[in-house]
N, C-alpha and C positions, 0 to 999 in steps of 0.2 A: 082759328088759333092752332088747331091740331096740325093743319097743313103747314103753317109757318114753323112750328116746332119741328116737324118732320124734316123740313128743308134745312133747318139749322143743324140738326143731327146728321143729315146726309152730307152737308158741307164739311162738318168736323170729321166724319169718318173718311171722306175722300182726302182731306188734307192730311189726316193721320196716316193713311195708306201711302200717300205721296212721300211723306217724310220717311217712312220705313224703306221704300224702294230707293229713295235718294241716298240714305245712309249706307245701304248695302253695296253701293258702287264706289264708295269713298274709303280710302285708307288713310289713316292718320300719319302725320310726320312722326318719325321716331322721337319719343320723348327725350331720350338722352343719347349723347354721342361721345365716344372715346376716340381720340385721334393719336396715332402712333407714327413717328417718322423713323425709318431705319436707313441710315446713311452708310454706304459702303464706298470707301475712297482710299486708294493706295494701301490696301491691306488693313486700314483702320475701319472698324465697325462700331457705330454708335447708334443708340436707340433713344428716342425721346418719347415720353408717355404723358399725355395730357388728358385729364378727366376731372369731372366734378361730381362723381357718383359714390365717393368713398363713404359718405354718411350712411348710405343704404346698406352697405356691407357690414359696417360696425354698429349699425342701429343707434347712431349718435347724431345729435344736432350740435355741431361745433359752433361756439359763440364767437371765437376770434382765431387769429392765426397761431397764437401761442399754443392753443389747445391742439391744433392739428400738428404742430411741430413736435409735440410730445409723442404723438403716434407715428412720427415719420418713419422710424425703423419698421414698425408693423405694416405700414402702408407699402413701403418698398418691398418688404418680404411678401406681401399679398400679391403684388404685381409679378414678382419672380415666380410665384407658385401657380399663377393662372395664365401666364404668357410663356409659351415654350416655342423656341426656334430650333429646328433641326436642320443640320447640313449633312447631306448624304446619310440620312437616318441616324445621325449622331447628335445628341443634345448639345446645343451651344450654351455657354455660360453667360448669365447676365450679371455683370459686376457693377454695383451701385456707384455712381460718380457724384451726383448732385440732386438736391431736393429743394424745390421752390414752391411757393404758394402765390397765386394770383387772384386778385379780387376776392380775397378772404377764404374762398372755398375751392378754387380751381387748383388741382394738384398737377405739378409740372416736375416730372422726374427724368433723370438722365442716367443711362447705363452704358457701359462699355460691353460690347458683345464679342465673345471669344469663339470663333468658328474657324475650321480649317479650310472649308470650301464653301464660300457664300453664294455660289452660282446655282446650286440645286437645293431649294429651301422647302421645308414643310413647316407651317406655322399653325399653332393651336392657341386659340384665345377664348377663354370661357369665363372671364371675370364679369360679374354683374348680371349675367343672364338669368341666374336663379332668382335674384332679387327683382329684376326688371326685364321681362321677356321682350320689351320693345327696344331694349338697348341695341345700338348699332356701333360696331367697331370698324374703323378704317385704318389701314396701314399704307403709308406711302414709302416705297422702297426706292432710294436713289442709288443708281449704279452706272458709272461711266457716262454721265450726262443723259441718262435715260430715267424715266419715271414709270413705276408700276404701282397700281392701286389694287389692294386686296380689301374686301369687305367681309365682316363677320356679323352673324346674327344668331339668335337663339337656335335656329335649325341648321345653321352652317357655321360650325365653330372651328373648322379645320380647312386650310387652304394650302395648295401646293403651287410653287412657282419655280419653273425652270427659266432662269433669266435669259438663257441663250435662245429660248424658243418663244417666250411671251412677247407680245406686241402691245405697246402702251395704247395704241389706237383702240383696240378692242376693249381694254379696261375702261377707258373713258366713255366709250360707246355704251357700255353696260351701266356705267355710273349715271349717264344722262337719262337712260330709260328708267332706272330706279328712282332717280330724283323727281321726275314728273309724275310717276305713278304713286309716289308717296306724298306728293304735294297736294293736300286736300284743298288748300286755298286756290292754287292755280287751276285745279280741276273744276272747282266750283265756279270760278270766273268763266272758264271756257264753256261750261254747261249753261250758265246764265245767258251767254251770247247765242248759243245754238238752239235753245228751246224755242224762241220765236219762229225760227225757220221751220221747226216741226209743227208748231201750233197754227201758224197763219198761212201756210201753203197747202192748197188742196191736193196738189199732185206731188208725189214723192220725188219726181225728177226735179221739180222746182226747189223743193227743200234741199236736196243734195247739192244743187247749184249754189244756193245761199251758203250752205255749210262749207263747201269748198272755198268760196270766196272769203268767208270769215276766218277759216283756219289759215289760209294763205296770207291774209293781211296780218294776222297775229304772228305768224312765223317770221315774216319779213321784218317787222318792228322789233320783236324781242331778240331776234338773231343779231340785229344791228347793235342794240344796247348791250347785249351779252359780250360781244367782241370788244366794244369800246371800254366797258368796265373791266373785263378780264385783262386787258392791256394797260389798265390804269389811266386811260385818256379821260374818261368821265367816271367819277366814283362818288355818287351821292351817299350820304350816311345810311347805313343799313337799317337803322330804326325808322327813319323817315320813309324809306322804301317799303318796309313791312306795313306801316300804317297806311300808306298810299294804296298798297295792294288791297287791303281790306276796303278802302274807300271805292276802288274801281269795282269791286264785287257788289258793294251796296248800290252804286249807281246803275250797274247793269241789271240788277235784280229789280230795282224800283222802276227802271225803264220798261221792264216786262209787264209790271203791274199797271202803270199809268200810261204806257204807250207814248212816251215823249218823242222818241226817235222811231221812225218807221222801220219795220223789220228788214226791209230791203237795204237799209243804210247801217245795219249792225256792223258791217265790215269796217266802217269808219271808226266806231268805238273800239273794235278789236285792234285796229292799227294804232290808234293813239295810246290806248292803255297798255298795249303790248310792250312799249318801251319800258314802262315801269316794271313789268314782270321780268323782262330780260335782265335788268339790274339785279334782281333777286336771284335769278338763275346763276349769274356769274359768281355769286357768293360761294357756291359749292366748289368752284375751282380756286378762287383766290384764297379761300380758307386753308387750302392745302399748301399754300406758299410755293407754288411751282416756279422753278427757275431752270427751265430746260431749253435746249436749242430748238426742239421740235414743238414748241408751245403752240404754234398755229395748228399743227396737226391735232394736238390734244383738245384745243378749243373747238375745232370743227367736229371732232369725234363726239365730244360731249353734246354739242348742239344737235348733231344728227340723232344722237340717242334721245334727246328731248323730243324731237319731231316724231321718232318712232313711237315713243311712249304716248304722245299726243294722238297719234293715229289709232293706237290700241284702245285708248279711252273712247274715241269717237265710234270705232267699230263695235265696241261692246255695248255702250250706253244708248247711242242714238236709235238703233232699231227697236229697243225695248221701250224707250221713251215715246217713240213714234206711235207704236201700237197702243201704249197706255193712254197717251194724251188724246189720240183720235177716238178712243172708246170712252174715256172719261176726261173731257176737255177741261174741267175745273181743276184737275190735278196740276195743270200748267201753273195756276196761281199758287197752288200749294207748294210746288217746287220753288217758285220765285220768292214766295214769302220765307221759306226756309233759308234760301240764299241770302236774303236781306237780313234775317235774324242772325245767321252765322257771321256775316260781315260786320254787323253792329257790335256783336260780342267781341270779335277780333279787334275792332277799332278801340273799344274800351280797354281791352286787355293789353294791347300794344302801346297805347298812348300813356297809360298810367303804370305799365310794367307790373301788372297784378299777377300774371302767370296762372290764371284760373282756367284757361282753355287747355284741354288735354292734347290738342293738336294745333 
């Protein structure tokens, strides 16, 4: 009896340790996103500001659109005081033009920007960060058929852009890297696929061979669907894709536990399910409403960034998981159980729109 109790305690402690290590390598998606479009065309400068975080700043729970409209002037004033655009170190003026409300809580503001030289810009954005450090701000700057993307977060509230020098390729390369590193669901799926290679191969050389095959298969399929979706050729509903992503994670995790598909054939799962993840990746580009001549360059840059982020995840996590699982083999099932649990919670959250998952 004592031996049985000890084994149960030992399994629980190993599973708990596995959960702790697993969480340490995952970063959550930003809880909130503020999107800004800064259009510069023929001397006319216009800014669009879209966010759904105003309630946090005013500490209010708006019941309907009419309540928000009452605070319209305050909200626009708030934006003007926390978004500063400088041209040649001179502050540009944001002149309110229009105020809309979407889906009852999404604020959609329009400003006319008065600047003398819009080619050398310094932009400061610090709205919402004090209330929500996970907030992410993105600004798309359109200038002479070129697109530039600036991102803001709690630790990086100021960006400088010299339009004559910046290259959009690098901007989207960075965006792709950030997107995959912040994608806890995509990372979880990838790890669920790679763990069997670590667990069931006695030699590290064989494990690396399987890992390379899985990553390559995943890359080929998600790159294909990303391009098809980015160009609007195949565009499944975003909600369905998010649910299916959770489902792919659940199946991959359960496969680890019950060994339905041999670990040598994990690359087939990676290839088939990779198409679904590629549709989700494309959302990061399509949400920016890009209409540029060099869109193919932008898509390729973003996809390369995703691959770089993927490689970073593999290089950091796999050596540690390899050492851990080889020493404590049962942690493999702890990681897999955690992956299945997360996937199940994501499915419930996304199917019913409960929004209880923080990432």
